[in-house]
Structures are given as C-alpha cells and as structure tokens.
N, CA, C and O of each residue as an XYZ file, in Angstrom:
488
protein
N      -5.289     23.185     33.896
C      -6.446     22.528     34.204
C      -6.112     20.827     33.711
O      -5.692     20.545     32.588
N      -6.333     20.024     34.563
C      -6.157     18.500     34.071
C      -7.462     18.112     33.235
O      -8.591     18.560     33.439
N      -7.126     17.286     32.356
C      -8.271     16.716     31.652
C      -8.341     15.365     31.932
O      -7.360     14.729     32.318
N      -9.529     14.843     31.748
C      -9.533     13.241     32.061
C     -10.346     12.539     30.770
O     -11.186     13.127     30.089
N      -9.971     11.342     30.611
C     -10.634     10.547     29.502
C     -11.453      9.600     30.386
O     -11.165      9.008     31.426
N     -12.591      9.646     29.624
C     -13.685      8.771     29.891
C     -13.269      7.119     29.257
O     -12.908      6.936     28.095
N     -13.382      6.250     30.074
C     -13.151      4.907     29.504
C     -14.444      4.159     29.835
O     -15.017      4.208     30.923
N     -14.857      3.415     28.692
C     -16.069      2.547     28.822
C     -15.616      1.285     28.989
O     -14.811      0.925     28.131
N     -15.961      0.288     30.063
C     -15.432     -0.810     30.298
C     -16.875     -1.603     30.102
O     -17.845     -1.409     30.835
N     -16.850     -2.545     28.971
C     -17.859     -3.337     28.816
C     -17.652     -4.783     29.629
O     -18.631     -5.377     30.081
N     -16.350     -5.276     29.769
C     -16.086     -6.534     30.360
C     -15.825     -6.227     31.726
O     -14.810     -5.542     31.849
N     -16.492     -6.549     32.960
C     -16.419     -5.999     34.125
C     -15.146     -6.843     34.755
O     -14.741     -6.536     35.877
N     -14.546     -7.875     34.037
C     -13.340     -8.496     34.681
C     -12.266     -7.504     34.354
O     -11.203     -7.658     34.954
N     -12.362     -6.525     33.513
C     -11.282     -5.365     33.238
C     -11.177     -4.379     34.329
O     -10.230     -3.592     34.341
N     -12.084     -4.365     35.249
C     -12.371     -3.136     36.134
C     -11.000     -3.164     37.066
O     -10.368     -2.119     37.223
N     -10.567     -4.407     37.678
C      -9.404     -4.281     38.213
C      -8.052     -3.790     37.601
O      -7.130     -3.296     38.250
N      -8.075     -3.979     36.391
C      -7.011     -3.324     35.670
C      -7.159     -1.918     35.524
O      -6.163     -1.206     35.653
N      -8.204     -1.454     35.288
C      -8.553     -0.074     35.080
C      -8.218      0.567     36.384
O      -7.587      1.622     36.456
N      -8.651     -0.087     37.392
C      -8.191      0.626     38.737
C      -6.745      0.661     38.934
O      -6.323      1.614     39.589
N      -6.037     -0.056     38.565
C      -4.711     -0.087     38.624
C      -3.942      0.904     37.757
O      -2.851      1.367     38.088
N      -4.566      1.191     36.652
C      -4.062      1.998     35.788
C      -4.379      3.383     36.000
O      -3.628      4.226     35.510
N      -5.512      3.781     36.744
C      -5.593      5.021     37.422
C      -4.884      5.447     38.577
O      -4.943      6.584     39.046
N      -4.124      4.379     39.080
C      -3.180      4.680     40.327
C      -2.002      5.463     39.757
O      -1.429      6.106     40.636
N      -1.569      5.572     38.755
C      -0.398      6.273     38.417
C      -0.402      6.741     37.103
O      -1.497      6.694     36.544
N       0.533      7.178     36.470
C       0.865      7.616     34.900
C       0.396      6.380     34.035
O       0.934      5.289     34.222
N      -0.621      6.538     33.071
C      -1.017      5.308     32.361
C      -0.119      4.915     31.321
O       0.300      5.768     30.538
N       0.235      3.668     31.220
C       1.182      3.215     30.156
C       0.415      3.359     29.050
O      -0.814      3.334     29.117
N       0.997      3.503     28.065
C       0.008      3.265     26.529
C       0.450      1.924     25.906
O       1.583      1.585     25.565
N      -0.627      1.290     25.842
C      -0.458     -0.140     25.401
C      -1.228     -0.318     23.994
O      -2.429     -0.050     23.967
N      -0.647     -0.715     22.948
C      -1.419     -0.924     21.713
C      -1.696     -2.295     21.703
O      -0.700     -3.017     21.738
N      -2.948     -2.925     21.657
C      -3.167     -4.188     21.846
C      -3.829     -4.695     20.325
O      -4.733     -4.047     19.799
N      -3.392     -5.640     19.849
C      -4.051     -6.186     18.680
C      -5.476     -7.118     19.085
O      -5.448     -7.734     20.151
N      -6.355     -7.178     18.461
C      -7.477     -8.087     18.403
C      -7.646     -8.817     17.188
O      -7.012     -8.504     16.181
N      -8.426     -9.737     17.208
C      -8.709    -10.379     15.926
C      -7.581    -11.593     15.529
O      -7.479    -12.691     16.076
N      -6.810    -11.082     14.465
C      -5.758    -12.083     14.083
C      -4.566    -11.315     13.699
O      -4.531    -10.114     13.433
N      -3.597    -12.149     13.703
C      -2.173    -11.543     13.246
C      -1.753    -12.517     11.994
O      -1.919    -13.734     11.904
N      -1.173    -11.634     11.078
C      -0.706    -12.474      9.753
C      -1.758    -12.764      8.834
O      -1.702    -13.801      8.173
N      -2.644    -12.025      8.723
C      -3.643    -12.157      7.657
C      -5.045    -12.749      8.096
O      -5.262    -12.838      9.305
N      -5.913    -13.118      7.284
C      -7.150    -13.650      7.299
C      -7.119    -15.179      7.811
O      -6.080    -15.840      7.803
N      -8.196    -15.609      8.199
C      -8.411    -16.950      8.527
C      -8.038    -17.792      7.209
O      -8.452    -17.541      6.078
N      -7.267    -18.730      7.536
C      -6.852    -19.720      6.289
C      -5.400    -19.395      5.582
O      -4.766    -20.168      4.863
N      -5.048    -18.105      5.952
C      -3.774    -17.675      5.237
C      -2.789    -18.273      5.816
O      -2.814    -18.349      7.044
N      -1.887    -18.737      5.211
C      -0.570    -19.454      5.577
C      -0.102    -18.663      6.649
O       0.148    -17.480      6.419
N       0.102    -19.256      8.109
C       0.837    -18.688      9.035
C      -0.015    -17.780     10.068
O       0.362    -17.514     11.209
N      -1.305    -17.322      9.440
C      -2.131    -16.363     10.276
C      -2.489    -17.159     11.411
O      -2.832    -18.338     11.327
N      -2.393    -16.396     12.644
C      -2.883    -16.791     14.080
C      -4.152    -15.945     14.597
O      -4.094    -14.715     14.591
N      -5.230    -16.584     15.017
C      -6.144    -15.964     16.004
C      -5.731    -15.597     17.253
O      -5.046    -16.329     17.967
N      -6.118    -14.474     17.566
C      -5.798    -13.812     18.962
C      -7.037    -14.073     19.873
O      -8.095    -13.458     19.743
N      -6.819    -15.009     20.776
C      -7.990    -15.308     21.778
C      -8.239    -14.045     22.820
O      -7.369    -13.191     22.992
N      -9.425    -14.019     23.449
C      -9.529    -12.990     24.470
C      -8.644    -13.373     25.707
O      -8.226    -12.472     26.434
N      -8.387    -14.511     25.930
C      -7.468    -15.139     27.118
C      -6.165    -14.670     26.765
O      -5.525    -14.102     27.651
N      -5.573    -14.826     25.445
C      -4.293    -14.530     25.285
C      -4.122    -13.046     25.260
O      -2.993    -12.672     25.576
N      -4.921    -12.189     24.981
C      -4.795    -10.529     25.246
C      -4.869    -10.304     26.620
O      -4.138     -9.459     27.137
N      -5.642    -10.942     27.257
C      -5.578    -10.651     28.871
C      -4.334    -11.036     29.545
O      -3.790    -10.229     30.299
N      -3.876    -12.105     29.354
C      -2.931    -12.820     29.923
C      -1.444    -11.742     29.414
O      -0.661    -11.347     30.278
N      -1.291    -11.453     28.191
C      -0.508    -10.671     27.734
C      -0.514     -9.118     28.237
O       0.575     -8.701     28.631
N      -1.398     -8.396     28.262
C      -1.601     -7.331     28.975
C      -1.472     -7.109     30.546
O      -1.121     -6.036     31.037
N      -1.791     -8.230     31.267
C      -1.575     -8.520     32.663
C       0.193     -8.534     32.693
O       0.813     -7.821     33.482
N       0.763     -9.311     31.866
C       2.288     -9.487     31.740
C       2.841     -8.316     31.583
O       3.765     -7.960     32.314
N       2.343     -7.531     30.586
C       2.885     -6.123     30.098
C       3.010     -5.278     31.200
O       4.017     -4.573     31.269
N       2.046     -5.219     32.191
C       1.993     -4.403     33.357
C       2.753     -4.835     34.512
O       2.706     -4.171     35.547
N       3.471     -5.920     34.424
C       3.912     -6.553     35.583
C       5.393     -5.871     35.549
O       5.752     -5.209     34.575
N       6.264     -6.092     36.742
C       7.508     -5.383     36.760
C       8.572     -6.509     36.048
O       9.764     -6.239     35.907
N       8.128     -7.483     35.726
C       9.034     -8.554     35.035
C       8.955     -8.542     33.540
O       9.742     -9.200     32.860
N       8.072     -7.846     33.055
C       7.942     -7.331     31.578
C       9.269     -7.046     30.882
O       9.977     -6.198     31.425
N       9.747     -7.659     29.691
C      10.821     -7.212     29.047
C      10.147     -6.563     27.801
O       9.033     -6.905     27.403
N      10.941     -5.560     27.194
C      10.556     -4.720     25.977
C      11.707     -4.723     25.236
O      12.821     -4.849     25.743
N      11.438     -4.552     23.713
C      12.437     -4.399     22.843
C      11.998     -3.569     21.639
O      11.022     -3.985     21.014
N      12.607     -2.428     21.230
C      12.247     -1.553     20.204
C      11.967     -2.377     18.879
O      12.791     -3.222     18.529
N      10.963     -2.178     18.227
C      10.679     -2.717     16.943
C      11.315     -2.095     15.876
O      11.034     -0.952     15.516
N      12.195     -2.823     15.333
C      12.866     -2.081     14.194
C      11.941     -1.489     13.047
O      12.330     -0.509     12.412
N      10.838     -2.027     12.809
C       9.904     -1.404     11.745
C       9.012     -0.230     12.222
O       8.894      0.822     11.595
N       8.477     -0.477     13.239
C       7.611      0.795     13.655
C       8.066      1.737     14.646
O       7.638      2.885     14.766
N       9.110      1.096     15.472
C       9.793      2.024     16.489
C       9.134      2.157     17.871
O       9.478      3.047     18.649
N       8.308      1.377     18.123
C       7.771      1.373     19.382
C       7.979     -0.057     19.989
O       8.295     -1.018     19.288
N       7.751     -0.138     21.535
C       8.525     -1.183     22.101
C       7.414     -2.478     22.166
O       6.195     -2.322     22.247
N       8.042     -3.652     22.117
C       7.322     -4.746     22.123
C       7.495     -5.552     23.039
O       8.689     -5.666     23.319
N       6.718     -6.267     23.732
C       6.848     -7.005     24.969
C       7.399     -8.413     24.153
O       6.813     -9.003     23.246
N       8.703     -8.749     24.768
C       9.409     -9.865     24.326
C       9.579    -10.954     25.303
O       9.987    -12.070     24.984
N       9.243    -10.589     26.557
C       9.517    -11.651     27.450
C       8.541    -12.768     27.298
O       7.454    -12.467     26.805
N       8.744    -13.967     27.629
C       7.869    -15.117     27.644
C       6.612    -14.969     28.420
O       6.722    -14.854     29.641
N       5.384    -14.955     27.857
C       4.274    -14.951     28.392
C       3.640    -16.384     28.238
O       3.395    -16.860     27.130
N       3.400    -17.012     29.371
C       2.881    -18.327     29.265
C       1.442    -18.443     28.753
O       0.479    -17.871     29.264
N       1.406    -19.289     27.632
C       0.167    -19.616     27.053
C      -0.059    -18.576     25.964
O      -1.137    -18.613     25.371
N       0.892    -17.602     25.618
C       0.879    -17.040     24.414
C       1.872    -16.985     23.333
O       2.945    -16.455     23.621
N       1.719    -17.412     22.201
C       2.867    -17.525     21.233
C       3.548    -16.503     21.079
O       2.964    -15.420     21.120
N       4.807    -16.545     20.884
C       5.621    -15.334     20.882
C       5.344    -14.596     19.552
O       5.513    -13.379     19.470
N       4.872    -15.426     18.398
C       4.457    -14.743     17.050
C       3.346    -13.767     17.209
O       3.142    -12.920     16.339
N       2.505    -13.863     18.454
C       1.445    -12.999     18.461
C       2.096    -11.641     19.006
O       1.589    -10.552     18.736
N       3.242    -11.768     19.785
C       3.904    -10.539     20.382
C       4.720     -9.902     19.485
O       4.864     -8.680     19.504
N       5.262    -10.619     18.705
C       6.440    -10.259     17.719
C       5.887    -10.609     16.338
O       6.168    -11.697     15.835
N       5.131     -9.745     15.724
C       4.475    -10.296     14.179
C       5.523    -10.746     13.249
O       5.330    -11.662     12.450
N       6.756    -10.031     13.363
C       7.656    -10.236     12.259
C       8.209    -11.883     12.453
O       8.640    -12.566     11.524
N       8.110    -12.241     13.595
C       8.448    -13.627     13.896
C       7.488    -14.470     13.212
O       7.870    -15.449     12.572
N       6.388    -14.184     13.296
C       4.985    -14.957     12.683
C       5.547    -15.073     11.062
O       5.861    -16.151     10.558
N       5.610    -13.855     10.396
C       5.733    -13.923      8.890
C       7.037    -14.795      8.717
O       6.978    -15.627      7.812
N       8.320    -14.724      9.521
C       9.427    -15.409      9.228
C       9.201    -16.946      9.420
O       9.667    -17.800      8.665
N       8.457    -17.186     10.479
C       8.067    -18.804     10.665
C       7.387    -19.205      9.205
O       7.843    -20.128      8.529
N       6.361    -18.489      8.835
C       5.498    -19.012      7.889
C       6.476    -18.607      6.314
O       5.928    -18.658      5.213
N       7.449    -18.354      6.428
C       8.301    -17.922      5.092
C       7.649    -16.926      4.469
O       7.641    -17.047      3.244
N       7.019    -15.841      4.966
C       6.474    -14.847      4.237
C       7.029    -13.348      4.629
O       6.345    -12.328      4.715
N       8.396    -13.470      4.839
C       9.271    -12.133      5.284
C       9.160    -11.125      4.276
O       9.149     -9.954      4.656
N       9.067    -11.406      2.934
C       9.155    -10.485      1.957
C       7.742     -9.740      1.867
O       7.656     -8.545      1.581
N       6.686    -10.531      2.129
C       5.348     -9.843      2.203
C       5.147     -8.982      3.340
O       4.304     -8.086      3.284
N       5.955     -9.206      4.526
C       5.836     -8.652      5.738
C       6.650     -7.212      5.092
O       6.088     -6.127      5.242
N       7.563     -7.261      4.605
C       8.583     -6.113      4.387
C       7.801     -5.291      3.562
O       7.802     -4.076      3.759
N       6.971     -5.914      2.442
C       6.208     -5.026      1.334
C       5.031     -4.364      2.154
O       4.485     -3.346      1.728
N       4.646     -4.972      3.356
C       3.314     -4.332      3.888
C       3.469     -3.395      4.952
O       2.497     -2.889      5.513
N       4.947     -3.081      5.328
C       5.335     -2.202      6.252
C       4.796     -0.861      6.140
O       4.103     -0.430      7.062
N       5.033     -0.148      5.114
C       4.741      1.073      4.664
C       3.151      1.360      5.048
O       2.761      2.247      5.807
N       2.383      0.460      4.389
C       0.768      0.644      4.417
C       0.335      0.587      5.957
O      -0.633      1.178      6.435
N       1.257     -0.255      6.660
C       0.738     -0.523      8.051
C       1.277      0.684      8.904
O       0.853      0.872     10.045
N       2.118      1.408      8.389
C       2.788      2.533      9.221
C       1.850      3.562      8.960
O       1.624      4.359      9.871
N       1.186      3.703      7.733
C       0.257      4.817      7.557
C      -1.209      4.525      8.347
O      -1.957      5.378      8.825
N      -1.360      3.291      8.341
C      -2.722      3.042      8.987
C      -2.542      3.216     10.619
O      -3.484      3.652     11.281
N      -1.467      2.906     11.149
C      -1.116      3.120     12.705
C      -1.096      4.524     12.758
O      -1.756      4.971     13.695
N      -0.546      5.359     12.046
C      -0.613      6.662     12.266
C      -1.986      7.200     12.259
O      -2.371      8.006     13.105
N      -2.780      6.718     11.228
C      -4.201      7.290     11.170
C      -4.905      7.026     12.635
O      -5.552      7.892     13.223
N      -4.696      5.789     13.098
C      -5.304      5.093     14.367
C      -4.821      5.932     15.700
O      -5.594      6.208     16.617
N      -3.622      6.246     15.675
C      -3.195      6.891     16.828
C      -2.974      8.490     16.795
O      -2.824      9.174     17.807
N      -2.976      8.963     15.507
C      -2.875     10.417     15.424
C      -1.696     10.762     15.333
O      -1.471     11.960     15.505
N      -0.729      9.994     15.082
C       0.673     10.395     15.107
C       1.289     10.654     13.722
O       2.467     10.998     13.625
C-alpha cells in the first residue's frame, strides 16, 4: 500500500513547483533559510532572501544543475552557477573560507552533523 505525504503550501507561488514534484519520484532537497555563517553582524555571515531560495530551488530542479558531494556532510551540493545567488550560499565552506573562518567551520562540523541527523532522522 502506497503512503502519501501531505504538504501544506502557504505561498501559492510554489504550487507549480509542487505540481512538478508530484509528477515523478520526488527529489530530496535540503534548503536553508535565514542566514549562512552565523548571526547578523557576524563576520562573513550572509542573509538568504526568499528570492535566492526560489531561484536556487528552481535551478536545482533543472537538467543543467551540477552537483558535488560535500566532503563534510556527504550529501550533494548544488555547485553550478545560479544567477543572483552567491556561491557562498550554496557551498557554506566557501563562505567561511572567504571570511577567514575555516577553523571555526571545521570545529562546528560535528555539532552541525548531529543537528542535521536530528532534523532528518538519519
């Protein structure tokens, strides 16, 4: 017996995307909201706008999307250029490297992995 998940969509602009996802096996996308690299005012931290998220997801679902395995978390990251979206938002280790915070990033990986496992149930 097949099981179905109910997805509640608050933003009607996402309905075409939801319809496309229902046409075939659903891809699993982990999409970050809020900020990458810390809180507002933290060196190198970047806010993620709604538009950047929308454009990145749209690109991720396109046939031209290129992916690369993240060496720290083991899942695929969108690495192809997405117009209007800073690559540091797509590949957080680049953000930390640009801000000269690579050691801080490396130290945060174990806790981030635990948090991600809690969120995804893996």
